[in-house]
N, CA, C and O atoms as CSV, one atom per row, in Angstrom:
chain,resi,resn,atom,element,x,y,z
A,1,MET,N,N,0.819,-1.143,0.065
A,1,MET,CA,C,-0.052,0.039,0.003
A,1,MET,C,C,0.872,1.174,0.043
A,1,MET,O,O,0.391,2.273,0.318
A,2,GLY,N,N,2.217,1.067,-0.207
A,2,GLY,CA,C,3.102,2.263,-0.162
A,2,GLY,C,C,3.429,2.776,1.090
A,2,GLY,O,O,3.893,3.913,1.175
A,3,LEU,N,N,3.226,2.007,2.180
A,3,LEU,CA,C,3.636,2.472,3.449
A,3,LEU,C,C,5.171,2.401,3.624
A,3,LEU,O,O,5.810,1.627,2.911
A,4,GLY,N,N,5.740,3.115,4.469
A,4,GLY,CA,C,7.162,3.078,4.616
A,4,GLY,C,C,7.630,2.134,5.730
A,4,GLY,O,O,6.828,1.485,6.401
A,5,TYR,N,N,8.946,2.081,5.901
A,5,TYR,CA,C,9.557,1.195,6.882
A,5,TYR,C,C,9.071,1.456,8.254
A,5,TYR,O,O,8.888,0.511,9.021
A,6,ASN,N,N,8.847,2.695,8.616
A,6,ASN,CA,C,8.354,3.057,9.965
A,6,ASN,C,C,7.056,2.387,10.274
A,6,ASN,O,O,6.860,1.873,11.375
A,7,SER,N,N,6.089,2.386,9.236
A,7,SER,CA,C,4.784,1.781,9.490
A,7,SER,C,C,4.987,0.267,9.518
A,7,SER,O,O,4.284,-0.359,10.312
A,8,ALA,N,N,5.796,-0.359,8.807
A,8,ALA,CA,C,6.096,-1.820,8.788
A,8,ALA,C,C,6.652,-2.177,10.118
A,8,ALA,O,O,6.222,-3.148,10.741
A,9,ALA,N,N,7.599,-1.412,10.565
A,9,ALA,CA,C,8.211,-1.665,11.939
A,9,ALA,C,C,7.191,-1.564,13.078
A,9,ALA,O,O,7.250,-2.337,14.034
A,10,ALA,N,N,6.285,-0.642,12.981
A,10,ALA,CA,C,5.316,-0.489,13.969
A,10,ALA,C,C,4.322,-1.572,14.008
A,10,ALA,O,O,3.868,-1.937,15.093
A,11,LEU,N,N,3.935,-2.136,12.850
A,11,LEU,CA,C,3.033,-3.348,12.744
A,11,LEU,C,C,3.796,-4.540,13.204
A,11,LEU,O,O,3.259,-5.345,13.965
A,12,ILE,N,N,4.996,-4.697,12.795
A,12,ILE,CA,C,5.781,-5.936,13.335
A,12,ILE,C,C,5.940,-5.850,14.877
A,12,ILE,O,O,5.776,-6.867,15.551
A,13,THR,N,N,6.237,-4.726,15.421
A,13,THR,CA,C,6.382,-4.589,16.824
A,13,THR,C,C,5.088,-4.873,17.530
A,13,THR,O,O,5.009,-5.694,18.444
A,14,ARG,N,N,4.103,-4.188,17.091
A,14,ARG,CA,C,2.787,-4.429,17.723
A,14,ARG,C,C,2.284,-5.857,17.511
A,14,ARG,O,O,1.606,-6.390,18.389
A,15,GLY,N,N,2.605,-6.521,16.332
A,15,GLY,CA,C,2.294,-7.840,16.072
A,15,GLY,C,C,2.989,-8.775,17.061
A,15,GLY,O,O,2.301,-9.655,17.579
A,16,ILE,N,N,4.286,-8.675,17.376
A,16,ILE,CA,C,4.912,-9.483,18.319
A,16,ILE,C,C,4.310,-9.372,19.640
A,16,ILE,O,O,4.154,-10.367,20.347
A,17,ALA,N,N,3.924,-8.067,20.042
A,17,ALA,CA,C,3.362,-8.005,21.426
A,17,ALA,C,C,1.974,-8.621,21.387
A,17,ALA,O,O,1.551,-9.158,22.411
A,18,GLU,N,N,1.243,-8.586,20.299
A,18,GLU,CA,C,-0.129,-9.283,20.232
A,18,GLU,C,C,0.008,-10.732,20.257
A,18,GLU,O,O,-0.749,-11.394,20.967
A,19,ILE,N,N,0.942,-11.304,19.517
A,19,ILE,CA,C,1.084,-12.760,19.378
A,19,ILE,C,C,1.574,-13.253,20.917
A,19,ILE,O,O,1.117,-14.274,21.431
A,20,THR,N,N,2.459,-12.480,21.510
A,20,THR,CA,C,2.994,-12.808,22.777
A,20,THR,C,C,1.929,-12.892,23.871
A,20,THR,O,O,1.939,-13.815,24.685
A,21,ARG,N,N,0.982,-11.895,23.886
A,21,ARG,CA,C,-0.177,-11.908,24.734
A,21,ARG,C,C,-0.965,-13.100,24.617
A,21,ARG,O,O,-1.313,-13.694,25.636
A,22,LEU,N,N,-1.303,-13.538,23.390
A,22,LEU,CA,C,-2.083,-14.737,23.198
A,22,LEU,C,C,-1.293,-15.953,23.643
A,22,LEU,O,O,-1.834,-16.777,24.380
A,23,ALA,N,N,-0.077,-16.104,23.248
A,23,ALA,CA,C,0.632,-17.332,23.642
A,23,ALA,C,C,0.778,-17.441,25.182
A,23,ALA,O,O,0.617,-18.543,25.705
A,24,VAL,N,N,1.068,-16.375,25.919
A,24,VAL,CA,C,1.138,-16.449,27.318
A,24,VAL,C,C,-0.258,-16.853,27.967
A,24,VAL,O,O,-0.318,-17.632,28.919
A,25,ALA,N,N,-1.338,-16.286,27.404
A,25,ALA,CA,C,-2.674,-16.489,27.931
A,25,ALA,C,C,-3.013,-18.034,27.746
A,25,ALA,O,O,-3.806,-18.615,28.487
A,26,CYS,N,N,-2.362,-18.628,26.723
A,26,CYS,CA,C,-2.525,-20.033,26.359
A,26,CYS,C,C,-1.571,-21.012,27.116
A,26,CYS,O,O,-1.600,-22.230,26.939
A,27,GLY,N,N,-0.738,-20.386,27.961
A,27,GLY,CA,C,0.227,-21.118,28.708
A,27,GLY,C,C,1.726,-21.257,28.233
A,27,GLY,O,O,2.579,-21.943,28.796
A,28,GLY,N,N,1.912,-20.437,27.024
A,28,GLY,CA,C,3.247,-20.363,26.422
A,28,GLY,C,C,4.116,-19.536,27.258
A,28,GLY,O,O,3.668,-18.847,28.174
A,29,ARG,N,N,5.471,-19.602,26.925
A,29,ARG,CA,C,6.412,-18.802,27.587
A,29,ARG,C,C,6.774,-17.523,26.656
A,29,ARG,O,O,6.955,-17.633,25.443
A,30,ARG,N,N,6.854,-16.373,27.321
A,30,ARG,CA,C,7.154,-15.101,26.653
A,30,ARG,C,C,8.487,-15.223,25.914
A,30,ARG,O,O,8.665,-14.682,24.823
A,31,GLU,N,N,9.452,-15.975,26.561
A,31,GLU,CA,C,10.812,-16.137,26.032
A,31,GLU,C,C,10.821,-16.860,24.667
A,31,GLU,O,O,11.678,-16.627,23.815
A,32,THR,N,N,9.845,-17.724,24.513
A,32,THR,CA,C,9.694,-18.389,23.206
A,32,THR,C,C,9.327,-17.456,22.050
A,32,THR,O,O,9.799,-17.590,20.920
A,33,LEU,N,N,8.515,-16.565,22.376
A,33,LEU,CA,C,8.078,-15.537,21.337
A,33,LEU,C,C,9.221,-14.544,20.931
A,33,LEU,O,O,9.276,-13.972,19.843
A,34,ALA,N,N,10.104,-14.420,21.926
A,34,ALA,CA,C,11.253,-13.508,21.656
A,34,ALA,C,C,12.332,-14.079,20.899
A,34,ALA,O,O,13.251,-13.346,20.535
A,35,GLY,N,N,12.325,-15.398,20.599
A,35,GLY,CA,C,13.251,-16.103,19.756
A,35,GLY,C,C,12.876,-16.357,18.298
A,35,GLY,O,O,12.083,-15.639,17.689
A,36,LEU,N,N,13.472,-17.387,17.788
A,36,LEU,CA,C,13.388,-17.668,16.374
A,36,LEU,C,C,11.900,-18.012,16.011
A,36,LEU,O,O,11.420,-17.666,14.932
A,37,SER,N,N,11.135,-18.763,17.033
A,37,SER,CA,C,9.816,-19.139,16.585
A,37,SER,C,C,8.857,-18.048,16.782
A,37,SER,O,O,7.680,-18.249,16.481
A,38,GLY,N,N,9.222,-16.931,17.247
A,38,GLY,CA,C,8.385,-15.752,17.489
A,38,GLY,C,C,8.783,-14.604,16.606
A,38,GLY,O,O,8.210,-14.458,15.526
A,39,VAL,N,N,9.677,-13.825,16.976
A,39,VAL,CA,C,10.181,-12.592,16.342
A,39,VAL,C,C,10.823,-13.134,14.959
A,39,VAL,O,O,10.539,-12.562,13.906
A,40,GLY,N,N,11.614,-14.146,14.979
A,40,GLY,CA,C,12.248,-14.673,13.790
A,40,GLY,C,C,11.245,-14.931,12.740
A,40,GLY,O,O,11.288,-14.359,11.651
A,41,ASP,N,N,10.301,-15.831,13.081
A,41,ASP,CA,C,9.253,-16.119,12.118
A,41,ASP,C,C,8.477,-14.999,11.577
A,41,ASP,O,O,8.235,-14.904,10.374
A,42,LEU,N,N,8.075,-14.133,12.470
A,42,LEU,CA,C,7.223,-12.902,12.124
A,42,LEU,C,C,7.991,-12.016,11.130
A,42,LEU,O,O,7.429,-11.539,10.144
A,43,VAL,N,N,9.319,-11.804,11.418
A,43,VAL,CA,C,10.066,-10.860,10.600
A,43,VAL,C,C,10.277,-11.524,9.223
A,43,VAL,O,O,10.248,-10.820,8.213
A,44,LEU,N,N,10.488,-12.846,9.145
A,44,LEU,CA,C,10.591,-13.468,7.801
A,44,LEU,C,C,9.342,-13.430,7.055
A,44,LEU,O,O,9.334,-13.147,5.857
A,45,THR,N,N,8.202,-13.725,7.763
A,45,THR,CA,C,6.898,-13.715,7.129
A,45,THR,C,C,6.573,-12.314,6.676
A,45,THR,O,O,5.957,-12.217,5.615
A,46,CYS,N,N,6.875,-11.289,7.283
A,46,CYS,CA,C,6.605,-9.982,6.943
A,46,CYS,C,C,7.535,-9.411,5.851
A,46,CYS,O,O,7.136,-8.548,5.068
A,47,THR,N,N,8.780,-9.914,5.819
A,47,THR,CA,C,9.654,-9.285,4.928
A,47,THR,C,C,10.295,-10.190,3.787
A,47,THR,O,O,10.972,-9.683,2.893
A,48,GLY,N,N,10.066,-11.447,3.858
A,48,GLY,CA,C,10.632,-12.451,3.022
A,48,GLY,C,C,9.901,-12.421,1.671
A,48,GLY,O,O,8.679,-12.553,1.611
A,49,SER,N,N,10.696,-12.240,0.558
A,49,SER,CA,C,10.102,-12.167,-0.761
A,49,SER,C,C,9.413,-13.545,-1.168
A,49,SER,O,O,8.625,-13.524,-2.114
A,50,LEU,N,N,9.655,-14.681,-0.537
A,50,LEU,CA,C,9.079,-15.942,-0.891
A,50,LEU,C,C,7.830,-16.274,0.011
A,50,LEU,O,O,7.163,-17.290,-0.184
A,51,SER,N,N,7.556,-15.395,0.978
A,51,SER,CA,C,6.534,-15.625,1.936
A,51,SER,C,C,5.198,-15.668,1.315
A,51,SER,O,O,4.813,-14.662,0.718
A,52,ARG,N,N,4.419,-16.747,1.387
A,52,ARG,CA,C,3.097,-16.845,0.763
A,52,ARG,C,C,2.118,-15.877,1.620
A,52,ARG,O,O,1.189,-15.288,1.067
A,53,ASN,N,N,2.364,-15.762,2.883
A,53,ASN,CA,C,1.573,-14.866,3.750
A,53,ASN,C,C,1.784,-13.453,3.201
A,53,ASN,O,O,0.811,-12.730,2.988
A,54,ARG,N,N,2.959,-13.072,2.984
A,54,ARG,CA,C,3.291,-11.705,2.507
A,54,ARG,C,C,2.661,-11.514,1.186
A,54,ARG,O,O,2.042,-10.479,0.941
A,55,THR,N,N,2.801,-12.551,0.247
A,55,THR,CA,C,2.201,-12.402,-1.103
A,55,THR,C,C,0.703,-12.087,-0.997
A,55,THR,O,O,0.150,-11.212,-1.663
A,56,VAL,N,N,0.109,-12.860,-0.120
A,56,VAL,CA,C,-1.408,-12.634,0.074
A,56,VAL,C,C,-1.716,-11.276,0.577
A,56,VAL,O,O,-2.646,-10.627,0.098
A,57,GLY,N,N,-0.919,-10.802,1.585
A,57,GLY,CA,C,-1.106,-9.512,2.295
A,57,GLY,C,C,-0.938,-8.430,1.202
A,57,GLY,O,O,-1.808,-7.565,1.097
A,58,GLU,N,N,0.102,-8.436,0.412
A,58,GLU,CA,C,0.391,-7.491,-0.643
A,58,GLU,C,C,-0.771,-7.451,-1.703
A,58,GLU,O,O,-1.157,-6.378,-2.169
A,59,ALA,N,N,-1.258,-8.541,-2.030
A,59,ALA,CA,C,-2.286,-8.595,-3.045
A,59,ALA,C,C,-3.583,-8.117,-2.487
A,59,ALA,O,O,-4.362,-7.532,-3.239
A,60,LEU,N,N,-3.887,-8.315,-1.226
A,60,LEU,CA,C,-5.066,-7.682,-0.614
A,60,LEU,C,C,-4.930,-6.181,-0.480
A,60,LEU,O,O,-5.894,-5.434,-0.646
A,61,GLY,N,N,-3.718,-5.752,-0.178
A,61,GLY,CA,C,-3.417,-4.389,-0.121
A,61,GLY,C,C,-3.587,-3.664,-1.417
A,61,GLY,O,O,-3.790,-2.450,-1.423
A,62,GLN,N,N,-3.504,-4.427,-2.607
A,62,GLN,CA,C,-3.640,-3.931,-3.917
A,62,GLN,C,C,-5.091,-3.975,-4.418
A,62,GLN,O,O,-5.443,-3.608,-5.539
A,63,GLY,N,N,-5.947,-4.500,-3.397
A,63,GLY,CA,C,-7.328,-4.510,-3.807
A,63,GLY,C,C,-7.837,-5.842,-4.405
A,63,GLY,O,O,-8.993,-5.908,-4.823
A,64,ARG,N,N,-7.032,-6.868,-4.455
A,64,ARG,CA,C,-7.415,-8.057,-5.088
A,64,ARG,C,C,-8.336,-8.915,-4.152
A,64,ARG,O,O,-8.340,-8.757,-2.931
A,65,ASN,N,N,-9.068,-9.777,-4.764
A,65,ASN,CA,C,-10.105,-10.570,-4.061
A,65,ASN,C,C,-9.344,-11.798,-3.388
A,65,ASN,O,O,-8.489,-12.436,-4.003
A,66,LEU,N,N,-9.700,-12.064,-2.153
A,66,LEU,CA,C,-9.087,-13.235,-1.450
A,66,LEU,C,C,-9.083,-14.554,-2.174
A,66,LEU,O,O,-8.061,-15.236,-2.259
A,67,SER,N,N,-10.264,-14.913,-2.706
A,67,SER,CA,C,-10.391,-16.122,-3.517
A,67,SER,C,C,-9.448,-16.270,-4.655
A,67,SER,O,O,-8.784,-17.288,-4.852
A,68,GLU,N,N,-9.422,-15.200,-5.396
A,68,GLU,CA,C,-8.574,-15.098,-6.563
A,68,GLU,C,C,-7.075,-15.168,-6.195
A,68,GLU,O,O,-6.262,-15.767,-6.899
A,69,ILE,N,N,-6.749,-14.517,-5.042
A,69,ILE,CA,C,-5.368,-14.652,-4.627
A,69,ILE,C,C,-5.023,-16.063,-4.126
A,69,ILE,O,O,-3.948,-16.566,-4.455
A,70,LEU,N,N,-5.845,-16.685,-3.387
A,70,LEU,CA,C,-5.518,-18.120,-3.076
A,70,LEU,C,C,-5.488,-19.074,-4.195
A,70,LEU,O,O,-4.746,-20.056,-4.191
A,71,ASP,N,N,-6.330,-18.771,-5.193
A,71,ASP,CA,C,-6.356,-19.682,-6.450
A,71,ASP,C,C,-4.985,-19.410,-7.144
A,71,ASP,O,O,-4.442,-20.315,-7.778
A,72,SER,N,N,-4.461,-18.263,-7.040
A,72,SER,CA,C,-3.173,-17.891,-7.825
A,72,SER,C,C,-1.988,-18.560,-7.237
A,72,SER,O,O,-0.935,-18.634,-7.870
A,73,LEU,N,N,-2.135,-19.081,-5.971
A,73,LEU,CA,C,-1.001,-19.701,-5.330
A,73,LEU,C,C,-0.694,-21.171,-5.803
A,73,LEU,O,O,0.249,-21.829,-5.362
A,74,GLY,N,N,-1.593,-21.617,-6.751
A,74,GLY,CA,C,-1.418,-22.975,-7.302
A,74,GLY,C,C,-1.320,-24.117,-6.368
A,74,GLY,O,O,-0.480,-25.003,-6.524
A,75,GLY,N,N,-2.227,-24.101,-5.336
A,75,GLY,CA,C,-2.390,-25.194,-4.449
A,75,GLY,C,C,-1.464,-25.051,-3.173
A,75,GLY,O,O,-1.557,-25.846,-2.238
A,76,LYS,N,N,-0.593,-24.031,-3.180
A,76,LYS,CA,C,0.278,-23.773,-1.982
A,76,LYS,C,C,-0.577,-23.116,-0.916
A,76,LYS,O,O,-1.553,-22.437,-1.235
A,77,VAL,N,N,-0.232,-23.305,0.318
A,77,VAL,CA,C,-1.016,-22.704,1.411
A,77,VAL,C,C,-0.418,-21.524,1.979
A,77,VAL,O,O,0.777,-21.470,2.269
A,78,ALA,N,N,-1.268,-20.535,2.151
A,78,ALA,CA,C,-0.832,-19.302,3.012
A,78,ALA,C,C,-1.503,-19.518,4.365
A,78,ALA,O,O,-2.647,-19.123,4.588
A,79,GLU,N,N,-0.796,-20.122,5.204
A,79,GLU,CA,C,-1.367,-20.584,6.495
A,79,GLU,C,C,-1.845,-19.423,7.333
A,79,GLU,O,O,-2.595,-19.645,8.284
A,80,GLY,N,N,-1.447,-18.172,7.030
A,80,GLY,CA,C,-1.960,-17.132,7.909
A,80,GLY,C,C,-3.437,-16.738,7.762
A,80,GLY,O,O,-4.012,-16.098,8.642
A,81,VAL,N,N,-4.057,-17.147,6.594
A,81,VAL,CA,C,-5.483,-17.010,6.396
A,81,VAL,C,C,-6.255,-17.802,7.550
A,81,VAL,O,O,-7.031,-17.242,8.324
A,82,LEU,N,N,-5.990,-19.018,7.577
A,82,LEU,CA,C,-6.597,-19.927,8.607
A,82,LEU,C,C,-6.102,-19.588,10.063
A,82,LEU,O,O,-6.863,-19.589,11.030
A,83,THR,N,N,-4.827,-19.313,10.129
A,83,THR,CA,C,-4.235,-19.037,11.581
A,83,THR,C,C,-4.962,-17.767,12.109
A,83,THR,O,O,-5.217,-17.638,13.306
A,84,THR,N,N,-5.294,-16.812,11.151
A,84,THR,CA,C,-5.890,-15.529,11.747
A,84,THR,C,C,-7.151,-15.823,12.478
A,84,THR,O,O,-7.452,-15.326,13.564
A,85,ARG,N,N,-7.877,-16.686,11.786
A,85,ARG,CA,C,-9.307,-17.092,12.420
A,85,ARG,C,C,-9.083,-17.840,13.666
A,85,ARG,O,O,-9.727,-17.539,14.672
A,86,ALA,N,N,-8.137,-18.882,13.678
A,86,ALA,CA,C,-7.900,-19.475,14.942
A,86,ALA,C,C,-7.372,-18.678,16.025
A,86,ALA,O,O,-7.742,-18.907,17.177
A,87,ALA,N,N,-6.472,-17.690,15.740
A,87,ALA,CA,C,-5.899,-16.813,16.784
A,87,ALA,C,C,-7.112,-15.932,17.347
A,87,ALA,O,O,-7.254,-15.765,18.558
A,88,ARG,N,N,-7.885,-15.438,16.499
A,88,ARG,CA,C,-9.056,-14.638,16.964
A,88,ARG,C,C,-9.993,-15.395,17.820
A,88,ARG,O,O,-10.605,-14.850,18.738
A,89,GLY,N,N,-10.117,-16.747,17.504
A,89,GLY,CA,C,-11.010,-17.562,18.327
A,89,GLY,C,C,-10.489,-17.748,19.684
A,89,GLY,O,O,-11.232,-17.673,20.662
A,90,LEU,N,N,-9.082,-18.018,19.784
A,90,LEU,CA,C,-8.412,-18.166,21.065
A,90,LEU,C,C,-8.397,-16.811,21.747
A,90,LEU,O,O,-8.510,-16.783,22.972
A,91,ALA,N,N,-8.271,-15.711,21.073
A,91,ALA,CA,C,-8.297,-14.366,21.777
A,91,ALA,C,C,-9.628,-14.060,22.353
A,91,ALA,O,O,-9.712,-13.439,23.412
A,92,ARG,N,N,-10.654,-14.461,21.716
A,92,ARG,CA,C,-11.958,-14.228,22.252
A,92,ARG,C,C,-12.218,-15.200,23.521
A,92,ARG,O,O,-12.785,-14.813,24.543
A,93,LEU,N,N,-11.741,-16.476,23.327
A,93,LEU,CA,C,-11.830,-17.403,24.446
A,93,LEU,C,C,-11.087,-16.822,25.758
A,93,LEU,O,O,-11.598,-16.957,26.870
A,94,HIS,N,N,-9.954,-16.222,25.581
A,94,HIS,CA,C,-9.149,-15.758,26.706
A,94,HIS,C,C,-9.206,-14.361,26.911
A,94,HIS,O,O,-8.396,-13.844,27.680
A,95,SER,N,N,-10.134,-13.620,26.272
A,95,SER,CA,C,-10.286,-12.150,26.394
A,95,SER,C,C,-9.032,-11.318,26.207
A,95,SER,O,O,-8.707,-10.425,26.989
A,96,ILE,N,N,-8.301,-11.684,25.052
A,96,ILE,CA,C,-7.046,-11.072,24.782
A,96,ILE,C,C,-7.281,-10.136,23.596
A,96,ILE,O,O,-7.902,-10.472,22.588
A,97,GLU,N,N,-6.724,-8.914,23.802
A,97,GLU,CA,C,-6.847,-7.875,22.705
A,97,GLU,C,C,-5.782,-8.147,21.641
A,97,GLU,O,O,-4.582,-8.215,21.903
A,98,MET,N,N,-6.316,-8.300,20.399
A,98,MET,CA,C,-5.448,-8.592,19.199
A,98,MET,C,C,-5.983,-7.745,18.061
A,98,MET,O,O,-6.651,-8.231,17.148
A,99,PRO,N,N,-5.657,-6.423,18.150
A,99,PRO,CA,C,-6.196,-5.537,17.031
A,99,PRO,C,C,-5.757,-5.816,15.706
A,99,PRO,O,O,-6.519,-5.582,14.768
A,100,ILE,N,N,-4.568,-6.309,15.506
A,100,ILE,CA,C,-4.056,-6.541,14.208
A,100,ILE,C,C,-4.767,-7.817,13.605
A,100,ILE,O,O,-5.203,-7.804,12.454
A,101,ALA,N,N,-4.867,-8.922,14.431
A,101,ALA,CA,C,-5.587,-9.999,13.883
A,101,ALA,C,C,-7.087,-9.759,13.685
A,101,ALA,O,O,-7.738,-10.329,12.810
A,102,GLU,N,N,-7.614,-8.838,14.597
A,102,GLU,CA,C,-8.984,-8.461,14.384
A,102,GLU,C,C,-9.234,-7.762,13.050
A,102,GLU,O,O,-10.182,-8.053,12.321
A,103,GLN,N,N,-8.316,-6.808,12.771
A,103,GLN,CA,C,-8.435,-6.072,11.454
A,103,GLN,C,C,-8.186,-7.043,10.330
A,103,GLN,O,O,-8.846,-6.889,9.302
A,104,MET,N,N,-7.278,-8.063,10.405
A,104,MET,CA,C,-7.102,-8.998,9.397
A,104,MET,C,C,-8.280,-9.903,9.179
A,104,MET,O,O,-8.570,-10.307,8.053
A,105,GLU,N,N,-8.965,-10.224,10.265
A,105,GLU,CA,C,-10.155,-11.068,10.101
A,105,GLU,C,C,-11.209,-10.274,9.403
A,105,GLU,O,O,-11.915,-10.863,8.584
A,106,LEU,N,N,-11.391,-9.037,9.628
A,106,LEU,CA,C,-12.317,-8.169,8.932
A,106,LEU,C,C,-12.070,-8.138,7.481
A,106,LEU,O,O,-12.975,-8.246,6.653
A,107,ILE,N,N,-10.741,-7.978,7.172
A,107,ILE,CA,C,-10.332,-7.835,5.638
A,107,ILE,C,C,-10.684,-9.238,5.064
A,107,ILE,O,O,-11.367,-9.297,4.041
A,108,LEU,N,N,-10.255,-10.350,5.665
A,108,LEU,CA,C,-10.434,-11.695,5.069
A,108,LEU,C,C,-11.852,-12.124,5.033
A,108,LEU,O,O,-12.271,-12.686,4.021
A,109,ASP,N,N,-12.644,-11.905,6.066
A,109,ASP,CA,C,-13.998,-12.504,6.095
A,109,ASP,C,C,-15.045,-11.573,5.750
A,109,ASP,O,O,-16.116,-12.028,5.349
A,110,GLU,N,N,-14.853,-10.181,5.864
A,110,GLU,CA,C,-15.922,-9.279,5.604
A,110,GLU,C,C,-15.573,-8.294,4.500
A,110,GLU,O,O,-16.378,-7.413,4.199
A,111,GLY,N,N,-14.334,-8.419,3.850
A,111,GLY,CA,C,-14.011,-7.558,2.775
A,111,GLY,C,C,-13.659,-6.136,3.175
A,111,GLY,O,O,-13.739,-5.245,2.329
A,112,LYS,N,N,-13.278,-5.877,4.408
A,112,LYS,CA,C,-12.918,-4.576,4.811
A,112,LYS,C,C,-11.760,-4.067,4.004
A,112,LYS,O,O,-10.809,-4.807,3.752
A,113,ASP,N,N,-11.819,-2.737,3.564
A,113,ASP,CA,C,-10.719,-2.149,2.851
A,113,ASP,C,C,-9.533,-2.132,3.706
A,113,ASP,O,O,-9.583,-1.646,4.836
A,114,PRO,N,N,-8.377,-2.686,3.175
A,114,PRO,CA,C,-7.141,-2.676,3.945
A,114,PRO,C,C,-6.565,-1.249,4.369
A,114,PRO,O,O,-5.856,-1.072,5.360
A,115,ARG,N,N,-6.959,-0.284,3.502
A,115,ARG,CA,C,-6.566,1.066,3.923
A,115,ARG,C,C,-7.232,1.550,5.133
A,115,ARG,O,O,-6.640,2.298,5.912
A,116,GLU,N,N,-8.472,1.150,5.335
A,116,GLU,CA,C,-9.317,1.486,6.469
A,116,GLU,C,C,-8.820,0.759,7.647
A,116,GLU,O,O,-8.772,1.316,8.744
A,117,ALA,N,N,-8.416,-0.561,7.459
A,117,ALA,CA,C,-7.873,-1.325,8.553
A,117,ALA,C,C,-6.567,-0.779,9.047
A,117,ALA,O,O,-6.317,-0.805,10.252
A,118,ILE,N,N,-5.757,-0.305,8.213
A,118,ILE,CA,C,-4.408,0.274,8.592
A,118,ILE,C,C,-4.678,1.603,9.335
A,118,ILE,O,O,-4.075,1.875,10.373
A,119,LYS,N,N,-5.558,2.388,8.805
A,119,LYS,CA,C,-5.987,3.598,9.509
A,119,LYS,C,C,-6.470,3.295,10.945
A,119,LYS,O,O,-6.039,3.972,11.878
A,120,SER,N,N,-7.298,2.356,11.132
A,120,SER,CA,C,-7.735,1.920,12.370
A,120,SER,C,C,-6.600,1.624,13.303
A,120,SER,O,O,-6.584,2.109,14.434
A,121,LEU,N,N,-5.608,0.801,12.835
A,121,LEU,CA,C,-4.588,0.428,13.593
A,121,LEU,C,C,-3.598,1.474,13.929
A,121,LEU,O,O,-3.158,1.483,15.079
A,122,MET,N,N,-3.170,2.400,13.036
A,122,MET,CA,C,-2.400,3.511,13.187
A,122,MET,C,C,-2.922,4.583,14.148
A,122,MET,O,O,-2.145,5.292,14.786
A,123,LEU,N,N,-4.219,4.684,14.238
A,123,LEU,CA,C,-4.901,5.658,15.042
A,123,LEU,C,C,-5.178,5.179,16.447
A,123,LEU,O,O,-5.730,5.862,17.309
A,124,ARG,N,N,-4.713,3.858,16.608
A,124,ARG,CA,C,-4.898,3.279,18.057
A,124,ARG,C,C,-3.901,3.981,18.897
A,124,ARG,O,O,-2.774,4.265,18.491
A,125,PRO,N,N,-4.395,4.280,20.200
A,125,PRO,CA,C,-3.402,4.793,21.085
A,125,PRO,C,C,-2.214,3.830,21.383
A,125,PRO,O,O,-2.383,2.612,21.429
A,126,GLY,N,N,-0.957,4.446,21.593
A,126,GLY,CA,C,0.207,3.547,21.866
A,126,GLY,C,C,0.025,2.946,23.315
A,126,GLY,O,O,-0.596,3.532,24.201
A,127,LYS,N,N,0.605,1.770,23.458
A,127,LYS,CA,C,0.624,1.053,24.631
A,127,LYS,C,C,2.177,0.538,24.873
A,127,LYS,O,O,3.136,0.969,24.233
A,128,ASP,N,N,2.244,-0.369,25.816
A,128,ASP,CA,C,3.522,-0.939,26.247
A,128,ASP,C,C,3.964,-1.894,25.152
A,128,ASP,O,O,3.983,-3.101,25.396
A,129,GLU,N,N,4.323,-1.428,23.954
A,129,GLU,CA,C,4.574,-2.373,22.864
A,129,GLU,C,C,5.903,-1.826,22.228
A,129,GLU,O,O,6.408,-2.401,21.264
C-alpha cells in the first residue's frame, strides 16, 4: 500500500506484542516468542520475498479478491489466512486484545478495505509495545 519502513516496523512490533499476549494466555512462555519461533518467524513472514503470507497480504493491499489470490498460489497454502481465524477464536476465549488479527479477520472475512484497517490500527493509542 506504499507505506514506509516505519509503518512496517510499528506493525511488526505491535504484532509480536499481540502474539505474545495470546501465547502467554494459552500457557506459552514469553521467551519463546522473543526467539526464532516468534520474532524470527514474524520478521521473515513480513519481509521475505518468498513468503506466501506476505504475497497474500500485498495482493489484498492492492485490492485483489481473497479467493482469486488463493487460487493464484497454485495449491500452495498461505497458513496465515486460517491462522488468523484460529488466533481470533483463542483471543475471544481468553479475552485477549489482538487488534491486528481483528483487522485482518475483517479484511479476510468481511472484505474490509485494507486502507481502512491500517488507518484503524495506526490511530490506535500507543501502549507498552
